[in-house]
C-alpha positions, 0 to 999 in steps of 0.5 A: 533375493526375497522381495517383500511387498504389502498390499494397499491398505485394503482391509474387509470384514468378514463373518468371523470378525476377522479385519486382515492386511496382508503381507506378500513375500516372492521367491524366484530363482535366485531363492532355490527355485529350478524355474520361476515358472510354477505350476504344481504345489503340495504339502506332505505329512511333515510339513514340507512344502513341494512346488513344481517348475517348468524344470523340476521340482524343489522343496522348501526347506524353511529358508529357501527351496532346495531342487530335487533331481528326479532320475527318470529320464524325462530331460525337460520335466516341466511339472504341471501337477505335484501331490502327496499321497497317503503313503508319502511319497510325492506323484509328480505329473509333466506337462507335454514336451515332445515325447516325455509325458506321463508321471512319476513317484519319487519319496520323500528323499527323492528317490525314484519309485515308479515313471509311467508314461504312455500307459495313462493314454496309449498314445503320445502327447498326454498331459497330466492334469491332475492326480488324486488318491480316491477313498477306494484306494485307486489313484486317479489320473486327469489328463488329455485322454480323460482318466486314467486309475492305478489299482497298485498293479495295473492302469484302467484308461477311461475315455469318453468313448469307452464311459461316455461320461463327457469329453477329455479333456480332464482338468480337475478331480474331486471326491464327494463326502459320499465317496463319488467323483467329480470331474471337471472337464472342457465340456461340462461337469461330469459326476460318476455316482457310487453306482458306477453311472455317469451324470454330465452337467452342461451350460445349455441344459443346465444353470453351469456358468460355462462348460470349460469347467477348471478346477473344483473344490467342495467348501465348508457346506459341502457345496461344490465350487466350480471354477470355469474359464469364464466364472464361479458356479456353486452347486448345492446338489439342486441348483447353480449360484454364479459369478461373473466378473460383474459381481466382483471377480477378478477375472473370469478365468479360475485356476484354483479354489482353496478355503482356509480356516475362517471359512473364506474362499480364496480364487486364483484366476488370471488376474490376480487373486481374489478373498470371497466371504459369501458376499463381497470379493477383496481382490489382489491384482498382483501386478502391483509388484513388478515381479509377480505375474497375474496369472496365479495358477494355485493356491494351498492353505495349511495352518502350519505352513501358510498360504501359498501361491503359484504363479508364472513368476515365483511363488508368492507366500501370503501372510496376515499383518493384522489379524485380531480386530474384534469388537462385540458390535457385528459390522454387518454389510446390511448397515450400508446402503449404496444406491443407485447400483450400477451407479453413473454420474453419482452415488447415495451411500448411508449407513447404521452408526448404533451398529457400525460406530461413526465413519471417518471417511470413505475411500474409493478404491479402484479394482487395481488396489489404487486409491482414486480419492477420499471423502471425509466425514463430519461426526454425526454424519450418517450419509453422504452423496459421492460425485463420480462423473468423471471416473471411467466406467468399471468396477471399484470399491468404497472403503469405510473407515469406522470406529471398530474397523473397516468394511467394504461396499462394492460399486459398479460405475457405468 
């Protein structure tokens, strides 16, 4: 049975003047998933959604998930990643269960084309973390012992001992516009340039936020977004811009990053997910609904199929409930001043009515999405002092309801 719930009324204003509330629909084993523990997700060229679970693969038929058995001899098919190749075939990478490892390739009907195990590393115990299809025509497989490439005939293993590029395991692979390859490793960020040389980025020698890099994604502006187990780094080719939990992240462990059509970054973390507009984080603590686990594994965004999350407790479809609040007057975050920050016993707020309209009320919202208190604002009032002395230390949000919509500001209380 599907479970539908609506997030707390928690609207924010983006650069593209979109205000949005979100509705969430969850899918579990009663909706056709072989297992509720979901790790991988992909969308093929026909718009079919494929999901990897602890007990195999399923695809979405528009109303429910249908189990797709793979006759590859793997008796405990714990799927870690699932990807669609340019030719339309589905590549499935497994976590290691006993001696079962490697990956399988099936066609869209579920027929087995290829199964590969120890050839990836030459030893047992290898888990497949990511599969990518390079601009050079090679298949790249990130796994416990390094990265293996496949030209359609033979596999080539690259490890730290053979290439000196970085330490394994490799968690994620991304390709830049210049076709060079970037790899997320347990000991930093690795970049293989077009001439075959490697460069390395470590927290001790650069401003990379942390060495355990888990996910990579190039943003709309071609900067490389780097999710680590201790925060977010954004690399512009020269240096790193870093974000910790203190800057608004819901959790320091970032597992996946995706961008929607407006350029907003969606961050999957170990404590819900966040939407980041470049200045502020809008966090969704999914534990407010009992059937969803906070550990978000993947996020995928497709205009035709929608936005989907994989979690340890099922699949989640995210839909926009309100998506068209437009007004010629831009609500800029600079129109609101909040000080002192971090706050202690009180915080002073000021706003410019000519830029954002009159403020009707200010809501103080906790980091888990709960309304803490509400302050009513009189007509013509342009500033207010909010009492905070009885609040525990932590991160909060101030939500300003205005004539033209709503805007939020982050607040840290010490």
